[in-house]
C-alpha positions in Angstrom: 0.0 0.0 0.0 1.3 3.5 -0.9 0.0 6.6 0.9 -1.2 9.5 -1.0 1.0 12.6 -1.4 -1.1 14.7 0.9 -0.1 12.6 3.8 3.6 12.9 2.9 3.2 16.7 2.6 1.5 16.9 6.0 4.3 14.8 7.5 7.0 17.1 6.0 5.2 20.2 7.2 4.8 18.6 10.7 8.6 18.0 10.8 9.3 21.6 9.9 6.8 22.8 12.5 8.4 20.7 15.3 11.9 22.0 14.3 10.5 25.6 14.4 9.3 24.8 17.9 12.8 24.0 18.9 12.7 20.2 18.9 16.1 18.6 19.6 18.2 18.7 16.4 21.6 17.1 15.8 22.7 16.2 12.3 25.0 13.4 13.5 22.2 11.7 15.5 20.1 9.3 13.3 16.9 10.0 15.3 17.2 13.8 15.4 18.9 14.6 12.1 17.2 15.7 8.9 15.8 12.2 8.1 15.2 11.4 11.8 12.8 14.4 12.1 10.8 13.3 9.1 10.6 9.7 10.4 9.4 11.0 13.8 6.7 13.0 12.0 5.5 10.0 9.8 5.7 7.3 12.5 5.4 6.7 16.2 9.1 6.1 16.5 11.0 8.3 19.0 14.4 9.7 18.3 15.9 7.1 20.6 14.2 4.2 18.9 15.3 5.5 15.5 18.9 5.9 16.7 18.9 2.4 18.2 17.5 0.9 15.0 20.0 2.7 12.8 23.0 1.9 15.0 22.2 -1.9 14.9 22.8 -1.8 11.1 25.3 1.0 11.0 26.0 3.8 8.7 24.3 7.1 7.8 20.9 7.4 6.1 22.6 7.2 2.7 24.1 3.8 3.6 21.0 2.6 5.4 18.7 3.3 2.5 21.2 1.9 -0.1 21.5 -1.3 2.0 17.8 -1.7 2.6 16.7 -5.3 2.8 12.9 -6.0 3.0 13.5 -9.4 4.6 16.1 -8.5 7.1 13.7 -8.1 10.0 15.7 -5.2 11.3 13.8 -2.2 12.7 15.7 0.2 10.5 14.6 -1.6 7.4 11.1 -1.5 8.6 11.5 2.3 9.0 12.8 2.6 5.5 10.0 0.5 4.2 7.5 3.0 5.8 9.3 5.9 4.0 9.0 4.0 0.7 5.3 3.5 1.3 4.9 7.2 1.8 6.4 7.6 -1.7 10.0 8.4 -0.9 12.9 7.0 -2.9 16.4 6.2 -1.9 17.4 9.4 -3.7 14.8 11.5 -1.7 16.3 10.1 1.6 19.8 11.0 0.5 18.8 14.5 -0.7 16.9 15.1 2.6 19.9 14.1 4.7 22.2 16.3 2.6 19.8 19.1 1.7 20.8 18.6 -1.9 17.8 18.2 -4.2 18.3 20.9 -7.0 14.6 21.6 -7.5 14.1 22.2 -3.7 17.2 24.3 -3.4 16.1 26.6 -6.2 12.8 27.3 -4.4 14.3 28.0 -1.0 14.1 31.6 0.3 17.9 31.7 0.7 20.8 31.4 -1.7 21.3 27.7 -2.4 25.1 28.1 -2.3 24.9 28.9 1.4 22.8 25.9 2.4 24.5 23.6 4.9 23.1 20.1 5.7 23.7 20.5 9.4 21.9 23.8 9.9 18.4 23.8 11.6 17.0 26.8 9.8 18.3 25.5 6.4 16.5 22.2 7.1 13.3 24.1 8.0 13.5 26.1 4.8 14.2 22.9 2.8 11.3 21.0 4.3 8.9 23.9 3.8 10.0 24.3 0.2 9.8 20.6 -0.4 6.2 20.5 0.9 5.3 23.5 -1.2 6.6 21.8 -4.3 4.9 18.5 -3.6 1.6 20.3 -2.8 1.7 22.3 -6.1 2.2 19.0 -7.9 -0.8 17.5 -6.1 -3.1 20.3 -7.0 -5.6 18.9 -9.5 -4.2 15.4 -9.3 -6.3 12.4 -8.2 -4.1 12.1 -5.1 -5.0 15.5 -3.7 -7.5 15.0 -0.9 -7.8 17.5 1.9 -7.5 16.3 5.5 -10.5 16.8 7.8 -8.3 17.7 10.7 -5.0 19.2 9.6 -3.6 19.4 13.1 -3.2 15.6 13.4 -1.5 12.9 11.4 -2.0 9.3 12.4 1.5 7.9 13.1 2.3 4.3 12.4 4.8 1.7 13.7 6.5 -0.8 11.5 4.4 -3.6 12.8 1.1 -1.9 12.3 -1.1 -2.0 9.2 -0.4 1.1 7.4 -3.7 2.8 7.0 -5.1 6.2 7.7 -8.7 7.2 8.4 -10.1 9.8 6.1 
């Protein structure tokens, strides 16, 4: 099952909102880095659970996503599977961790040459710009469905059936 794009957009905006509210941020911590914040917004995993899962396999999100194995049974692979179900690709994960997608960089409110992957405000701008781009692509598409309650997204765990109520 693949989620619709509106749910991903909401998760991205949720991550940016949490970061603006001063949620713990550390680029070197798999649970509170760029990808870690999006994972927290899309799932029920805490930063500690994400960190523990990532450390069991080892590597950064680029390595973890490249070495994804659907049948490993490892928590980190279950997390990555959830990201894939939201419509993300390995490239999206790598771009998020490094703040490097050219289309998103062009739409950010700052000079793309100044963007640093380990800067909280740059991550916030990146997430907000990414959400704007995705949302504009959804307008008029069959995937575009408004949420009834935009203040709440139903998080999921790797062992739960991945469904949302509409």
